[in-house]
C-alpha positions as CSV (number, residue, x, y, z in Angstrom):
1,M,90.1,142.0,67.0
2,G,87.6,141.4,69.8
3,K,85.8,138.9,67.6
4,H,88.9,136.8,67.1
5,R,89.8,136.9,70.8
6,N,86.3,135.6,71.7
7,C,86.6,132.8,69.1
8,W,90.0,131.7,70.6
9,L,88.6,131.8,74.1
10,I,85.6,129.7,73.1
11,A,87.9,127.2,71.3
12,F,90.2,127.0,74.3
13,V,87.3,126.4,76.7
14,A,85.8,123.7,74.3
15,V,89.2,121.9,74.0
16,G,89.5,122.0,77.8
17,C,86.1,120.6,78.3
18,W,86.8,117.9,75.7
19,L,90.1,116.9,77.4
20,D,88.3,116.8,80.8
21,A,85.7,114.4,79.4
22,V,88.3,112.2,77.8
23,V,90.3,112.0,81.1
24,V,87.1,111.2,83.1
25,G,86.1,108.6,80.5
26,H,89.4,106.8,80.8
27,A,89.4,107.0,84.6
28,Q,86.2,105.0,84.7
29,V,87.3,102.2,82.3
30,R,88.8,99.3,84.1
31,R,91.9,97.9,82.4
32,Y,92.4,94.3,81.5
33,E,94.9,92.6,83.8
34,P,95.6,89.0,82.9
35,S,96.0,86.4,85.7
36,R,99.0,84.9,84.0
37,P,101.6,86.1,81.5
38,T,100.3,86.5,78.0
39,V,103.7,85.8,76.4
40,S,105.2,82.4,76.7
41,P,108.6,82.2,78.4
42,Y,109.6,79.5,75.8
43,L,110.1,82.3,73.2
44,N,113.3,83.0,75.0
45,L,114.7,79.7,73.6
46,F,115.2,81.5,70.3
47,R,117.3,84.3,71.7
48,D,121.0,84.3,71.0
49,Q,122.9,82.3,73.6
50,T,125.3,84.7,75.3
51,G,126.3,82.8,78.5
52,I,127.5,79.4,79.6
53,L,124.1,78.0,80.4
54,P,121.6,77.1,77.7
55,N,118.7,79.4,77.2
56,Y,116.3,77.1,79.0
57,Q,118.3,77.1,82.3
58,A,119.3,80.8,82.1
59,L,116.0,82.3,80.8
60,V,113.1,80.0,80.6
61,R,113.2,77.9,83.8
62,P,113.7,80.9,86.2
63,Q,110.7,82.6,84.6
64,L,108.5,79.5,85.0
65,L,109.5,79.1,88.6
66,Q,108.7,82.8,89.2
67,N,105.3,82.4,87.6
68,E,104.6,79.3,89.8
69,T,105.7,81.2,92.9
70,N,103.5,84.1,92.0
71,Q,100.4,81.8,91.6
72,R,101.0,80.2,94.9
73,Q,101.4,83.6,96.6
74,R,98.3,84.9,95.0
75,A,96.3,81.9,96.3
76,I,97.7,82.4,99.8
77,N,96.7,86.1,99.6
78,Q,93.2,85.3,98.5
79,R,92.7,82.7,101.3
80,G,94.0,85.2,103.8
81,A,91.7,87.9,102.5
82,A,88.7,85.6,102.7
83,E,89.7,84.5,106.2
84,A,90.0,88.2,107.2
85,L,86.6,89.0,105.8
86,N,85.1,86.0,107.7
87,L,86.7,87.1,111.0
88,Q,85.5,90.7,110.4
89,A,82.0,89.4,109.9
90,Q,82.2,87.3,113.1
91,L,83.4,90.3,115.0
92,Y,80.6,92.5,113.6
93,D,78.1,89.9,114.7
94,I,79.5,89.7,118.2
95,Q,79.5,93.5,118.5
96,Q,75.9,93.6,117.3
97,R,74.8,91.0,119.9
98,Q,76.6,92.9,122.7
99,A,75.0,96.1,121.7
100,A,71.5,94.4,121.6
101,E,72.1,93.0,125.1
102,L,73.1,96.4,126.5
103,Q,69.9,97.9,125.0
104,M,67.6,95.2,126.2
105,S,68.8,94.7,129.8
106,P,66.0,95.3,132.3
107,T,66.0,98.3,134.5
108,G,67.0,97.5,138.0
109,K,69.1,94.5,137.2
110,N,71.0,93.4,140.3
111,A,68.9,95.8,142.4
112,W,67.9,94.9,146.0
113,F,64.3,94.1,145.1
114,Q,65.3,91.4,142.7
115,R,67.6,89.5,145.1
116,P,65.9,86.5,146.7
117,S,65.7,86.8,150.5
118,Q,65.8,84.1,153.1
119,R,63.8,86.1,155.6
120,N,60.9,87.4,153.6
121,Q,59.0,84.9,151.5
122,F,55.7,84.9,149.8
123,M,52.7,84.0,152.1
124,N,54.9,84.0,155.2
125,T,52.9,86.0,157.7
126,S,54.9,85.0,160.8
127,R,56.1,88.6,161.2
128,F,52.7,90.0,161.3
129,Y,50.6,87.5,163.3
130,S,51.4,85.9,166.6
131,Q,51.8,82.2,166.8
132,S,49.5,81.8,169.7
133,G,48.0,78.7,168.3
134,K,51.1,76.7,168.8
135,A,52.2,75.1,171.9
136,T,55.0,77.0,173.6
137,S,57.8,75.2,175.0
138,R,59.1,76.4,178.4
């Protein structure tokens, strides 16, 4: 009896592993999604006419208009997505430049020793030496 129980347990585990592999295998396969309908709306012309309007006006033409609208909307969405990616790239570039400027700014920027002074200039020794060589006006 114990032997049969072990066989059933092994079989159950094997089936579980196989099902897990099948599910994982299907999850990784991308499904085909056509960009336009694969069945022509003109096939509706052969349906039995049930209303006042002919089949073209009641069934075919609305479907053609909807397909046209869907294509236009898809193009608008793709342009919007491309523009959003472009803006996001520009924003990223601006942020990177700002971060680089913050990292590379010199120490002491706008400090007192970097401001030009009217009083103290290079090679101006008038503060240290008397001006006895000049004529004094009285």
